N, C-alpha and C positions, 0 to 999 in steps of 0.2 A: 175851176169855175167858171160857168160861160153860159150865155144867151144864145140861140140861132134860130134867125127869122127867116121864114121861107114865104113861099105862098102869091107873091107879088106876080107883075105881067100888064100887057098891056089889056086895056078894054075898054068898049064903047060908053059914051056916056049913057046914064041910066043902068050900066050893067051892074054886077055884084062881083067881089072875090070875097076870098076867107084867108086873113093872113093867121100865119101860125108862128109861137117863138116856142121852141123847146128849151128846158134851163138842163142843167147840169151843175153838179157839185157844190151845191148848197141844200138847205131842206127849205125847197120851193114853196111848201104847203103853211110856212110861219109867216110870208112874205106877201106884202102889199104890191101888185104889178101895174106898169102904166105903158101906154103905147104912145108916142110921141112921131111927128113928122116934120120933114124939111125940105120944103119947095126949094128951085133954083133961088141962087140970091136972096133968100129969106132965113130970118131965124129958126131955127128948131122952135115948135111949137107943139104945147100937150095937147091930144086927143082926147083921150078916153083912161079912166083908172079902174082898178078893182080891188076888193079886198080879198087878205090873206085865203077868207072862208067862201069868198061870191057871196056874203050878205050885201053888199053894196055896191052900187057901179056909178061913174061920177063920166060926163059927156063934157067935151068944148060945146059952144052954141053950135058952131058949124058945122056939127056930124051929129047932133039930139036927133033921136027920131031916125035916124041913117045905118047908122052904125052899131053896132053891139058888140059890148067887150065881155069874154067867157073865161071860163078855166078848166082845168081838170086835173086835180089834183093828184091821181093815180096816174096821172101820162104827165105830171111837170110841164104843164105846155098853156099858154094864154092864147085866146084866140083874138081874134078882132073882125069880124061879119062886117061888110061894107056895100049896102045897097045901095041903090040911087046914086051911081058915082056922078059926079062932076067933073069938069074940066079942071076946077080949083082944088081938086082932091089929088091930083098929081104930086109927087111928093117921094123921099124916100122915108119909109116908116121904119120907125125901131121902138123894141120893147127894151124897158129897162126897171131895174129893182132901186129903188130908191133913189133914181138918178145918179147913181154912183155905178153899179153896173150896166154896160151898155151892149146889145148884139150888134151885129155888122150892120144891120139894115137892111130893107128890100124895096125895090122900087118897084112903084104901082105908076104906073101911068093912063090916063084914059083921054082917047082921041077918039076921033070920029076918022 
């Protein structure tokens, strides 16, 4: 049972990245999924969530209109499309199932 994030990297302000989180070992299609992030010296914060079918999505105010969460249940993968990135989006990004199962995280650095 695991979650594996990928897709992080270094990007300039205003740029875009798409994060992926591949799930294995459980019935992915039955579970709502979320993305969190943790910046240096700060607590982990919720970013976005999606229902098991993708019928609803929710976003933190800080990313609303810039980030899009989606999923492909055939591929057991949840995505986070991040556009118009800002310096303050720099963090380690984690996917989670119910706040219990966590991936190892992927670093996103926004820098000029």
